[in-house]
Residue, then its C-alpha position, 0 to 999 in steps of 0.5 A: m853791345s854785341v848781340t843787342a847791338p841790332k834793334g829790338f833785342v834785349a839780353v841779360g846774364l847772371a848767375c843761377g848755381i850751376k857753376p860754382g863759386g857764383a860764377p855767371d852761367l846763365a844768359l837770356v836773349a830775347t826779342a824787346d816785345g816777346k814776339a816771335v821773329p824769323a829765325a834759322a840755325v845750323f847744329t851739330t854734325n855729332r850723332a850724340t846730339a845733346a838734348p838742347v839741340l834736339a829741343s831747339r830743332a824740333h822747336l824751330a820746325a814746329t814755328g815754321g822758322r820762328a823765335s822769341a828767345v834763346v836760354l843758354n846755360s854753361g857749366n853743364a852741356n845736358a848732353a847724354t843725359g837721355a830722356a830725362g835731359l830732354a825733359d829738362a830742355k823742354r821745361t826750360c823753354a816752357a819756363a822762359a816762355a811763362e816769363l816772357g809771355c810767348a809759346a815754349e816752341e818759340v824759345l830756344v835753348c842751348s847748353t854747354g860744359l860738362i857731358g853725361i852729368p844731369l842738368p841741375v834744372e831746378p836753379l835754372v828754372a828759379a832763376l828765370p823769372g829773375a833773368a826775364r825782369a833784368l833783360a836790357a838793351d845793354g844786356g849783350p855783354a854780360a850775356a856773352l860772359a855768362i855762356l863761357t866755359t873754358d874761354t878766358r875771354p867773352k867773344q863779341v861782335v858788330v857789323d854795320g851792314g849799310g842800313f842795318i846791324v848784325g850782332g853776335m855773341a859766342k863761346g868756344a875754346a876747344m873741341l873745335s873742328p871743321d863742320m862746327a865746334t864746342m861752340l855756341a853762337v847767337l847772332t841777331t839782325d834788325a834787318a827785315a828777313t825770312p826764315a828761308q833767308l837767314a838760313a841761306a845767310l848762314a849756309a854762305a858764312m859757315p864755310t869760311s867760319f865755323h866750319a873752317v876752324t879747328v883746334d884739336g880735330a874734335t866735334s862736340t855734341n851741342d854745337t849750335v849757331l843761331l840767327l834772329a832777325s827783328g826787322a826793326a831797322g825799316g827800310g823793307p826787306v833786306g837783299d840776300d847778297a848784303l845780309a850773307a855778306a854781313v852775317t858772314r863777316a860776323c861769323d868770320d870775326l867770331a870764329a877767328q876770336m874763338v881760335l885765338d882764345a883756344e886752350g893753351a893757344t900761343k899762335v893762330v895759324r891760317v893754313r891755306v891750300t891752293g893748286a889743289a886738283s879740286a876743292d875737296d882736296a884742298r879741305q882734305a889737305a888743309r884740315r890734315v896739316a891744320e890737325s896735326q900733332l907734329c905740325k902744331c907742336s913745330w908751331y908752338g916752337g917756332d920751328p918751320y920744319w916744312g917736312r912735316i907739312v909735306s908729309e901731312l899733305g901726301a897723306s891727306g887722302g887727296a891728289f899729291d905730286p911731291d915734285r909739284v908741292s911748295v910751302a911758304y911760311g909769311g910769304v918766305v918760300v921754304c919748299q919748292g918742287g918738294v924740296a928745300a928752297a934757298h930764304d932769308v932765315s931772319t925774315l922767316a925766324w920773324a914770320m914764325a915769332g909773332p902770334r899768327i902765323e900765314l901757312d901757304v901750300d900750293l900743291g901745283l895741281g889745279h885750282g882747288e883751294a881752301t883755308v883753315l884756321t887752327c893753332d899751336l899745341t902747348p903744354g897749357y892745352i894738355a893742363e886744361n885736358m888731363r881732368t874733366s873740364 
């Protein structure tokens, strides 16, 4: 049931006419009783901020971190659409609120799709009465399907926190980069938590999940992660650590699903850097390798060419000593002390051939470490992005 697995939430996904051919393109997630509950969010760092991000950010500020519903559309990002786009986002919230019996400021809105094209707001608004009537406790999968763009499959997760549940759905397949991605994620929980607790839980979850993925180094205009808490599980307020742990597990899972479904990807690559002089140096090094087109092409070809790895590490901007670095694929050390290391060729070939590659780098300089999840670069990615999509 994904986003409706926690008690107190309902959802629906349907077609409103934004996408051609009748594909699902409108999702609505709401509290079962229409009342506002504690909520928190993390938004894009891109200064070309989309209208729905501006509207949702303002609504959370106005309510002190409470929300009754989230309206999500796919097929159009409502980004780079000026004042008219912001008016459309606010109109969407007001229309949903009228159907749900809540205040417009208690509705959050998300959009994903093409940038710079006016949102077809009329069919979206016209579909909201039917969407509100169709809200159901088993509507999570349909909602997860309706928010997809170039994704090939829905991303959903359910985590048992021990006395409470965290559920979620997400979309994202490209323009994925650390510090958010071309992604939307709505998470819900039936734990009893304050807006401050939810914000802290998201802050704890982001570094290992949505801030630690990259497909192409591009950061989008619409990136949004939302977390709502119904408190319907009972049992009193949840502990901060327990909530953060469950939310982190959910976000980690969704982030991994997005990279696995990246445009054209055939391999998921986990780049882990240890032994850096600082945590910041480790993050710079991991990201530099993860976003290197040369490295990504090597991974597509199953080629463990470690020279490209060392070159990118040296160019990352952090402290680096070529005589101390080591590189390993799937536990097979191919570079030690900055030079080639003897290794078992057949074991290495096996490590490179599968759909998941583990790349470990030790810089030999300190205790800083970081991990970034990425993928290979394939002709499929080019085919998808050689045209407007």
